[in-house]
Structure formats: structure tokens, C-alpha cells
GUBA-621684 format. One record per atom (N, C-alpha, C): residue in three letters; atom name; x, y, z. Coordinates in steps of 0.001 Angstrom, whole numbers, plus 500000, padded with zeros to 6 digits. Layout:
<rs>
(ala CA (X Y Z))
...
</rs>
This chain:
<rs>
(met N (500832 498792 500000))
(met CA (500000 500000 500000))
(met C (500865 501256 500000))
(ala N (501898 501218 500844))
(ala CA (502805 502374 500902))
(ala C (503509 502585 499576))
(gly N (503850 501473 498849))
(gly CA (504523 501593 497546))
(gly C (503623 502243 496521))
(gln N (502317 501889 496567))
(gln CA (501389 502499 495608))
(gln C (501244 503994 495848))
(val N (501201 504373 497153))
(val CA (501089 505793 497476))
(val C (502313 506562 496984))
(gly N (503508 505964 497155))
(gly CA (504745 506634 496704))
(gly C (504776 506804 495200))
(ala N (504319 505783 494460))
(ala CA (504303 505865 492993))
(ala C (503327 506924 492523))
(glu N (502150 506988 493193))
(glu CA (501157 507993 492827))
(glu C (501668 509395 493091))
(ala N (502396 509547 494176))
(ala CA (502944 510865 494507))
(ala C (503968 511307 493475))
(arg N (504808 510371 493021))
(arg CA (505803 510725 492008))
(arg C (505140 511106 490685))
(arg N (504008 510416 490375))
(arg CA (503312 510703 489124))
(arg C (502672 512078 489146))
(leu N (502190 512510 490309))
(leu CA (501516 513788 490430))
(leu C (502468 514942 490704))
(arg N (503744 514636 491003))
(arg CA (504691 515680 491330))
(arg C (504959 516548 490110))
(lys N (505026 517878 490293))
(lys CA (505311 518819 489215))
(lys C (506662 518497 488591))
(pro N (506734 518316 487259))
(pro CA (508015 517956 486625))
(pro C (509051 519063 486760))
(gly N (510289 518681 486967))
(gly CA (511384 519639 487063))
(gly C (512005 519893 485703))
(trp N (512980 520805 485666))
(trp CA (513623 521147 484402))
(trp C (514375 519981 483785))
(lys N (514759 519026 484591))
(lys CA (515527 517893 484075))
(lys C (514628 516739 483661))
(asp N (513333 516916 483798))
(asp CA (512406 515853 483413))
(asp C (512452 515677 481897))
(pro N (512737 514466 481378))
(pro CA (512851 514239 479924))
(pro C (511584 514618 479172))
(arg N (510421 514378 479789))
(arg CA (509171 514701 479097))
(arg C (509045 516205 478875))
(leu N (509480 516991 479848))
(leu CA (509409 518440 479709))
(leu C (510370 518930 478633))
(leu N (511567 518351 478612))
(leu CA (512558 518760 477612))
(leu C (512089 518432 476195))
(val N (511503 517240 476030))
(val CA (510994 516851 474716))
(val C (509875 517785 474278))
(gly N (509000 518148 475220))
(gly CA (507907 519060 474904))
(gly C (508396 520431 474470))
(ile N (509428 520932 475171))
(ile CA (509991 522237 474823))
(ile C (510598 522209 473418))
(leu N (511308 521122 473113))
(leu CA (511926 521001 471795))
(leu C (510877 520934 470689))
(leu N (509784 520218 470931))
(leu CA (508723 520115 469927))
(leu C (508067 521466 469673))
(val N (507803 522209 470746))
(val CA (507191 523530 470600))
(val C (508124 524477 469864))
(ala N (509412 524466 470235))
(ala CA (510383 525348 469585))
(ala C (510515 525035 468104))
(gly N (510538 523746 467775))
(gly CA (510641 523359 466375))
(gly C (509425 523774 465579))
(ser N (508241 523637 466188))
(ser CA (507015 524032 465506))
(ser C (506992 525534 465248))
(val N (507402 526338 466243))
(val CA (507424 527793 466089))
(val C (508415 528204 465004))
(ala N (509609 527595 465035))
(ala CA (510628 527934 464039))
(ala C (510159 527589 462630))
(gly N (509505 526427 462482))
(gly CA (509003 526029 461175))
(gly C (507930 526966 460670))
(thr N (507039 527382 461567))
(thr CA (505966 528305 461164))
(thr C (506533 529648 460755))
(val N (507493 530168 461516))
(val CA (508112 531453 461192))
(val C (508831 531377 459851))
(gly N (509542 530267 459610))
(gly CA (510247 530113 458342))
(gly C (509305 530045 457162))
(leu N (508154 529331 457334))
(leu CA (507185 529221 456257))
(leu C (506561 530570 455936))
(val N (506201 531317 456967))
(val CA (505608 532635 456765))
(val C (506604 533572 456099))
(ser N (507862 533508 456533))
(ser CA (508897 534371 455945))
(ser C (509095 534054 454468))
(ala N (509077 532749 454142))
(ala CA (509265 532346 452749))
(ala C (508111 532826 451883))
(arg N (506887 532750 452442))
(arg CA (505724 533192 451675))
(arg C (505701 534700 451490))
(asp N (506247 535422 452455))
(asp CA (506226 536879 452397))
(asp C (507430 537461 451668))
(arg N (508384 536638 451241))
(arg CA (509602 537131 450613))
(arg C (509288 537652 449216))
(thr N (509620 538874 448938))
(thr CA (509395 539469 447631))
(thr C (510707 539999 447077))
(val N (510726 540197 445768))
(val CA (511915 540730 445111))
(val C (511481 541879 444202))
(pro N (512292 542941 444091))
(pro CA (511952 544056 443200))
(pro C (512219 543677 441746))
(met N (511198 543855 440900))
(met CA (511298 543503 439488))
(met C (510761 544652 438641))
(tyr N (511208 544690 437388))
(tyr CA (510702 545686 436443))
(tyr C (509368 545221 435843))
(val N (508451 546180 435679))
(val CA (507225 545963 434905))
(val C (507111 547104 433895))
(ala N (506424 546830 432796))
(ala CA (506248 547854 431767))
(ala C (505277 548928 432254))
(arg N (505681 550178 432145))
(arg CA (504822 551296 432536))
(arg C (503732 551525 431487))
(glu N (504016 551142 430250))
(glu CA (503095 551313 429123))
(glu C (503325 550154 428168))
(asp N (502430 549977 427204))
(asp CA (502646 548941 426200))
(asp C (503937 549223 425428))
(ile N (504763 548199 425291))
(ile CA (505998 548314 424509))
(ile C (505886 547339 423346))
(ser N (505752 547860 422157))
(ser CA (505547 547025 420984))
(ser C (506869 546442 420483))
(phe N (506726 545475 419605))
(phe CA (507900 544847 418998))
(phe C (508781 545902 418337))
(gly N (510079 545835 418610))
(gly CA (511039 546732 417991))
(gly C (511246 548042 418718))
(glu N (510383 548364 419677))
(glu CA (510543 549619 420413))
(glu C (511625 549485 421481))
(pro N (512289 550584 421824))
(pro CA (513351 550521 422840))
(pro C (512781 550199 424220))
(val N (513532 549425 424959))
(val CA (513175 549096 426352))
(val C (514180 549810 427246))
(glu N (513731 550897 427868))
(glu CA (514598 551717 428706))
(glu C (513997 551836 430097))
(ala N (514848 552149 431073))
(ala CA (514385 552259 432455))
(ala C (513288 553305 432605))
(ser N (513302 554325 431761))
(ser CA (512297 555386 431846))
(ser C (510903 554888 431462))
(arg N (510824 553736 430801))
(arg CA (509541 553181 430394))
(arg C (509096 552043 431309))
(leu N (509836 551888 432410))
(leu CA (509567 550772 433318))
(leu C (509297 551281 434732))
(asp N (508556 550495 435494))
(asp CA (508339 550747 436915))
(asp C (508913 549583 437700))
(val N (509144 549807 438986))
(val CA (509660 548764 439869))
(val C (508568 548385 440865))
(val N (508303 547090 440978))
(val CA (507325 546592 441941))
(val C (507939 545420 442694))
(asp N (507495 545216 443919))
(asp CA (507920 544065 444712))
(asp C (506936 542933 444472))
(val N (507428 541818 443984))
(val CA (506558 540692 443660))
(val C (507117 539409 444261))
(arg N (506228 538435 444465))
(arg CA (506628 537110 444944))
(arg C (506536 536157 443759))
(leu N (507672 535637 443303))
(leu CA (507723 534846 442080))
(leu C (507952 533364 442325))
(asp N (508176 532973 443575))
(asp CA (508323 531547 443910))
(asp C (509377 530855 443046))
(gly N (510531 531480 442912))
(gly CA (511653 530833 442232))
(gly C (511677 530994 440726))
(thr N (510796 531788 440144))
(thr CA (510781 531958 438687))
(thr C (511362 533306 438261))
(gln N (511979 534028 439212))
(gln CA (512458 535365 438886))
(gln C (513583 535381 437857))
(glu N (514241 534236 437635))
(glu CA (515325 534234 436653))
(glu C (514809 534408 435229))
(his N (513495 534320 435030))
(his CA (512930 534488 433688))
(his C (512557 535945 433382))
(tyr N (512705 536832 434365))
(tyr CA (512270 538212 434191))
(tyr C (513397 539179 434548))
(leu N (513233 540432 434136))
(leu CA (514267 541440 434328))
(leu C (514189 541999 435746))
(pro N (515223 541776 436572))
(pro CA (515201 542295 437945))
(pro C (515505 543786 437963))
(ala N (514997 544462 438997))
(ala CA (515180 545909 439094))
(ala C (516637 546290 439332))
(glu N (517429 545358 439808))
(glu CA (518836 545657 440071))
(glu C (519670 545694 438797))
(arg N (519057 545310 437672))
(arg CA (519798 545270 436415))
(arg C (519044 546056 435348))
(glu N (519536 547228 435005))
(glu CA (518883 548032 433976))
(glu C (519112 547410 432598))
(pro N (518159 547636 431670))
(pro CA (518351 547112 430307))
(pro C (519614 547701 429681))
(ala N (520328 546881 428945))
(ala CA (521539 547348 428276))
(ala C (521178 548367 427199))
(ala N (522103 549253 426921))
(ala CA (521884 550260 425884))
(ala C (521589 549576 424553))
(gly N (520574 550045 423860))
(gly CA (520204 549462 422577))
(gly C (519230 548310 422668))
(thr N (518768 547982 423880))
(thr CA (517826 546876 424044))
(thr C (516471 547249 423468))
(arg N (515891 546344 422702))
(arg CA (514569 546548 422129))
(arg C (513689 545332 422419))
(ala N (512389 545550 422368))
(ala CA (511448 544457 422615))
(ala C (511399 543542 421397))
(ser N (511530 542261 421622))
(ser CA (511395 541289 420539))
(ser C (510035 540618 420590))
(thr N (509140 541155 421423))
(thr CA (507754 540718 421506))
(thr C (506952 541853 422131))
(leu N (505648 541734 422119))
(leu CA (504813 542756 422757))
(leu C (504875 542580 424276))
(ile N (505157 543666 424990))
(ile CA (505152 543660 426456))
(ile C (504060 544632 426889))
(arg N (503021 544121 427513))
(arg CA (501879 544960 427879))
(arg C (502145 545727 429167))
(ala N (501461 546851 429302))
(ala CA (501584 547677 430504))
(ala C (501215 546865 431735))
(gly N (502060 546960 432773))
(gly CA (501814 546241 434013))
(gly C (502383 544843 434051))
(glu N (502898 544354 432935))
(glu CA (503460 543006 432888))
(glu C (504943 543030 433282))
(leu N (505390 541937 433900))
(leu CA (506818 541757 434132))
(leu C (507541 541710 432785))
(val N (508786 542136 432770))
(val CA (509552 542184 431525))
(val C (510276 540854 431331))
(pro N (509836 540025 430390))
(pro CA (510468 538714 430189))
(pro C (511823 538856 429506))
(leu N (512809 538156 430013))
(leu CA (514139 538228 429402))
(leu C (514118 537706 427972))
(arg N (513263 536705 427700))
(arg CA (513193 536174 426333))
(arg C (512571 537176 425366))
(gly N (511940 538220 425917))
(gly CA (511317 539223 425073))
(gly C (512200 540428 424816))
(leu N (513497 540305 425139))
(leu CA (514432 541409 424957))
(leu C (515514 541029 423965))
(gly N (515954 541997 423184))
(gly CA (517052 541769 422255))
(gly C (517720 543088 421929))
(leu N (518928 543023 421437))
(leu CA (519637 544221 421016))
(leu C (519212 544600 419604))
(asp N (519694 545735 419131))
(asp CA (519297 546234 417818))
(asp C (519509 545202 416713))
(asp N (520582 544427 416846))
(asp CA (520886 543451 415805))
(asp C (520503 542043 416244))
(gly N (519641 541930 417243))
(gly CA (519331 540616 417796))
(gly C (518181 539889 417121))
(thr N (517497 540510 416179))
(thr CA (516383 539839 415529))
(thr C (516248 540356 414103))
(thr N (515730 539500 413220))
(thr CA (515507 539915 411836))
(thr C (514017 539939 411512))
(arg N (513165 539777 412524))
(arg CA (511726 539773 412266))
(arg C (511222 541175 411936))
(lys N (510275 541202 411003))
(lys CA (509683 542472 410585))
(lys C (508168 542292 410511))
(pro N (507406 543349 410794))
(pro CA (505948 543241 410737))
(pro C (505432 543254 409305))
(val N (504503 542346 409020))
(val CA (503861 542266 407706))
(val C (502355 542188 407925))
(ser N (501610 543036 407225))
(ser CA (500156 543032 407346))
(ser C (499544 542058 406346))
(val N (498607 541249 406838))
(val CA (497917 540266 405996))
(val C (496415 540480 406149))
(arg N (495744 540696 405041))
(arg CA (494294 540872 405081))
(arg C (493610 539517 404980))
(leu N (492649 539284 405857))
(leu CA (491926 538019 405902))
(leu C (490437 538279 405687))
(glu N (489800 537366 404970))
(glu CA (488359 537477 404776))
(glu C (487605 536921 405981))
(gln N (488157 535871 406602))
(gln CA (487467 535223 407705))
(gln C (487760 535909 409037))
(ala N (486845 535729 409977))
(ala CA (487047 536269 411320))
(ala C (488077 535426 412062))
(leu N (488752 536048 413005))
(leu CA (489763 535353 413802))
(leu C (489172 534916 415134))
(pro N (489694 533830 415728))
(pro CA (489260 533442 417073))
(pro C (489592 534544 418074))
(ala N (488809 534621 419131))
(ala CA (489022 535664 420144))
(ala C (490392 535542 420797))
(ala N (490960 534329 420784))
(ala CA (492261 534111 421427))
(ala C (493419 534698 420630))
(val N (493180 535055 419372))
(val CA (494251 535631 418547))
(val C (494339 537118 418851))
(val N (495310 537474 419658))
(val CA (495528 538852 420096))
(val C (497021 539162 419973))
(pro N (497415 540433 420048))
(pro CA (498843 540750 420009))
(pro C (499625 539968 421059))
(gly N (500713 539351 420624))
(gly CA (501527 538544 421515))
(gly C (501261 537064 421409))
(ser N (500127 536660 420834))
(ser CA (499827 535235 420691))
(ser C (500516 534680 419448))
(arg N (500439 533361 419300))
(arg CA (501087 532687 418172))
(arg C (500046 532056 417264))
(val N (500331 532070 415974))
(val CA (499422 531489 414988))
(val C (500224 530721 413946))
(asp N (499560 529741 413332))
(asp CA (500107 529068 412152))
(asp C (499426 529654 410925))
(val N (500206 529982 409924))
(val CA (499666 530571 408701))
(val C (499721 529525 407590))
(trp N (498547 529214 407042))
(trp CA (498417 528254 405946))
(trp C (498075 529000 404666))
(ala N (498559 528484 403550))
(ala CA (498280 529108 402256))
(ala C (497922 528043 401224))
(ala N (496878 528318 400446))
(ala CA (496488 527438 399341))
(ala C (496693 528212 398040))
(ala N (497563 527703 397180))
(ala CA (497881 528394 395925))
(ala C (496650 528445 395011))
(arg N (496523 529550 394315))
(arg CA (495393 529727 393402))
(arg C (495701 529099 392052))
(asp N (494758 528277 391590))
(asp CA (494861 527659 390246))
(asp C (493938 528447 389331))
(arg N (494514 529376 388587))
(arg CA (493700 530262 387759))
(arg C (493008 529502 386626))
(ser N (493663 528468 386103))
(ser CA (493063 527736 384966))
(ser C (491782 527014 385381))
(ala N (491758 526544 386631))
(ala CA (490574 525822 387111))
(ala C (489695 526681 387988))
(asn N (490102 527936 388172))
(asn CA (489367 528851 389044))
(asn C (489120 528195 390417))
(ala N (490187 527665 390984))
(ala CA (490084 526969 392282))
(ala C (491397 527150 393036))
(tyr N (491443 526547 394190))
(tyr CA (492660 526621 395008))
(tyr C (493185 525226 395279))
(gly N (494506 525130 395404))
(gly CA (495129 523853 395681))
(gly C (495030 523468 397148))
(arg N (495727 522417 397496))
(arg CA (495722 521920 398878))
(arg C (496501 522892 399772))
(pro N (495931 523292 400923))
(pro CA (496648 524222 401813))
(pro C (497927 523598 402373))
(glu N (498948 524409 402489))
(glu CA (500210 523993 403099))
(glu C (500605 525032 404135))
(ile N (501264 524576 405199))
(ile CA (501665 525518 406240))
(ile C (502808 526379 405726))
(leu N (502626 527670 405887))
(leu CA (503588 528634 405347))
(leu C (504456 529219 406458))
(leu N (503815 529584 407569))
(leu CA (504525 530154 408713))
(leu C (504069 529443 409984))
(pro N (504878 528556 410530))
(pro CA (504498 527933 411796))
(pro C (504836 528852 412972))
(ser N (503906 528976 413895))
(ser CA (504138 529704 415146))
(ser C (504624 531133 414919))
(ala N (503936 531862 414073))
(ala CA (504268 533274 413854))
(ala C (503650 534108 414972))
(glu N (504358 535130 415410))
(glu CA (503844 535980 416481))
(glu C (502989 537100 415921))
(val N (501887 537366 416605))
(val CA (500960 538414 416194))
(val C (501391 539737 416818))
(ala N (501554 540763 415998))
(ala CA (501927 542087 416503))
(ala C (500706 542976 416696))
(ala N (499684 542812 415851))
(ala CA (498487 543640 415964))
(ala C (497351 542977 415196))
(val N (496123 543296 415612))
(val CA (494917 542810 414940))
(val C (493939 543978 414857))
(ser N (493354 544189 413685))
(ser CA (492385 545261 413541))
(ser C (491308 544849 412548))
(ala N (490099 545333 412794))
(ala CA (488986 545041 411887))
(ala C (489027 546015 410722))
(leu N (488769 545504 409534))
(leu CA (488706 546333 408343))
(leu C (487258 546736 408152))
(glu N (486967 547977 408445))
(glu CA (485583 548456 408401))
(glu C (485039 548438 406976))
(ser N (483777 548061 406879))
(ser CA (483110 548071 405580))
(ser C (482890 549510 405130))
(gly N (483361 549824 403947))
(gly CA (483236 551187 403445))
(gly C (482800 551177 401996))
(phe N (483324 552109 401234))
(phe CA (482970 552200 399824))
(phe C (483402 550929 399100))
(gly N (482482 550294 398428))
(gly CA (482796 549052 397734))
(gly C (482514 547831 398579))
(gly N (482138 548028 399836))
(gly CA (481771 546906 400689))
(gly C (482943 546099 401215))
(ala N (484155 546623 401174))
(ala CA (485315 545882 401662))
(ala C (485255 545721 403184))
(ser N (485474 544512 403657))
(ser CA (485490 544250 405092))
(ser C (486379 543048 405360))
(gly N (486624 542774 406608))
(gly CA (487483 541657 406979))
(gly C (488351 542008 408161))
(thr N (489495 541340 408243))
(thr CA (490411 541540 409360))
(thr C (491826 541719 408829))
(val N (492561 542624 409414))
(val CA (493974 542795 409083))
(val C (494784 542346 410281))
(ile N (495656 541374 410063))
(ile CA (496519 540864 411126))
(ile C (497962 541194 410776))
(glu N (498688 541710 411737))
(glu CA (500090 542066 411527))
(glu C (500950 540989 412162))
(leu N (501782 540341 411351))
(leu CA (502613 539226 411794))
(leu C (504082 539622 411792))
(leu N (504827 539087 412731))
(leu CA (506272 539303 412772))
(leu C (506935 538143 412037))
(val N (507575 538463 410928))
(val CA (508087 537431 410024))
(val C (509599 537559 409901))
(asp N (510287 536445 410048))
(asp CA (511734 536409 409895))
(asp C (512106 536552 408429))
(asp N (513269 537127 408166))
(asp CA (513718 537323 406782))
(asp C (513743 536022 405992))
(gly N (514070 534924 406677))
(gly CA (514158 533643 405982))
(gly C (512825 533134 405475))
(arg N (511722 533614 406024))
(arg CA (510390 533180 405608))
(arg C (509640 534273 404854))
(met N (510227 535431 404753))
(met CA (509534 536572 404172))
(met C (509165 536347 402708))
(ala N (510063 535799 401912))
(ala CA (509821 535639 400473))
(ala C (508618 534744 400212))
(asp N (508489 533654 400958))
(asp CA (507366 532735 400749))
(asp C (506034 533423 401042))
(leu N (505992 534206 402113))
(leu CA (504747 534896 402452))
(leu C (504400 535938 401403))
(leu N (505374 536741 400995))
(leu CA (505106 537783 400013))
(leu C (504699 537188 398664))
(ala N (505290 536049 398321))
(ala CA (504923 535394 397057))
(ala C (503487 534893 397121))
(ala N (503096 534344 398242))
(ala CA (501721 533850 398392))
(ala C (500728 534998 398297))
(leu N (501044 536118 398930))
(leu CA (500146 537268 398884))
(leu C (500084 537863 397481))
(ala N (501227 537937 396812))
(ala CA (501266 538517 395473))
(ala C (500494 537677 394466))
(asn N (500452 536364 394677))
(asn CA (499755 535465 393753))
(asn C (498338 535135 394212))
(glu N (497840 535949 395144))
(glu CA (496458 535849 395612))
(glu C (496124 534466 396154))
(ala N (497045 533888 396900))
(ala CA (496765 532610 397551))
(ala C (495720 532817 398642))
(ser N (494996 531756 398946))
(ser CA (494018 531806 400030))
(ser C (494766 531563 401350))
(val N (494798 532584 402197))
(val CA (495568 532517 403445))
(val C (494622 532316 404626))
(thr N (494950 531355 405466))
(thr CA (494163 531060 406664))
(thr C (495077 531094 407876))
(val N (494624 531734 408927))
(val CA (495404 531848 410164))
(val C (494731 530989 411234))
(val N (495539 530124 411865))
(val CA (495034 529194 412885))
(val C (495752 529491 414200))
(his N (494990 529690 415251))
(his CA (495597 529946 416562))
(his C (496421 528748 417005))
(asn N (497633 529027 417495))
(asn CA (498540 527983 417975))
(asn C (498887 528273 419424))
(pro N (498101 527809 420395))
(pro CA (498346 528136 421798))
(pro C (499648 527567 422353))
(ala N (500195 526539 421686))
(ala CA (501430 525928 422166))
(ala C (502642 526440 421418))
(gly N (502479 527480 420622))
(gly CA (503574 527966 419779))
(gly C (504724 528510 420588))
(gly N (505954 528238 420137))
(gly CA (507143 528777 420771))
(gly C (507715 529873 419902))
(gly N (509027 530067 420000))
(gly CA (509658 531093 419165))
(gly C (509636 530709 417719))
(ser N (509548 531682 416869))
(ser CA (509522 531418 415424))
(ser C (510898 531554 414831))
</rs>
């Protein structure tokens, strides 16, 4: 009976600083607090990056005066964009459309001699999908005109993954002309084929390419 009373007393006794259970509890609490603080700090960590103050079209200069600095949380993807600590090099121009408020993508920058693409306007009779906007990619197909048969041949892809620089509706006016004018950025190596198709009145069709990469 006396042994049971002694054991019960030890169980109810307030634990001291050397009690292993107390030490383990302190370590668990400290680890939990440290982990929570680290997670919150990681989530709140931001980096200063450049964003476009206004729309910067293809070929236009990209200068610090046209950019703003904002603190953003990029979760490890900041290497794809222009950081505020690094101003654009002299002569840097946009090699794609950069919209106002957007981060400045490094792949969208080039020097004066860094690209051979030039804008070419193509008039289309058909309407374009809503997804075809400046900055998107399209495949351009052309069917050669057979004048002897008053028909068109089998369509062939002429420009894969061409970048769209601008889209505008051609208002119906005198003579009833209407349609869409799309401005494409075309590399010198593909320019002759496109101009030949347009000059020979080929039937041109533009297809949205959401997975398109660089042209």
C-alpha cells in the first residue's frame, strides 16, 4: 500500500527542468514555432522587378524610363524576368509585345541586331478566334490559286508559330470591303514565301497555335 502511494505521489509531482518529458515538449514547441516562422517568411519574401509602365511594341526601345519597379513574389521563377537591380543594356529593344503592368520577360528582349523579324500586314476574309491577340502565336496556311481551274490547291503551312503584333477590323466602306487585318512578325528567311503567296492571291488562313514557341 505504501509503495502504491509513493508511485502515485511521484506521478503527480510537478516535473522539474531535468524531466525528459518536459525537455521533449519544449523542443517540439520550439521546432514548431521555428518552422511556422520560416514558412511565413518564405511566403512573404518578395523581390523588386521591372514591369512595363506602358505597352511596349515589337522593335521599340526598352529603357528604364519606360519601366516601373514593383515588389513581387515569384516563387523561384524570377530568373525568367528582368530584375530591378539590372537596367536594360543600351540598345535593348522588345522582341515581343510587352503589355503595361506586365513583368519584363528576358526572352522578350534583344539588342538592335538581335532579331531579323519584321511586321507584315495580311488581310483576311474570315474572322479570327478571340484568342488571337497581340503577343499570341498562329500558324499561317496558304492554298495556291489555280487560275486555269478557278480553284485553290491543297493548303500547306507557310509560317508555323508566327507571332501576332496587331489585329484590327477592316471596316466596311465604299465598295463593301470588310474583313480583318493581322500584323505578323516574320523572319527574313520566311519573308519571300509569304510575300509570294500574297502577290499570287493565295488563300491565306490563320490558325491559333496556343502551344507555339519562338519562330
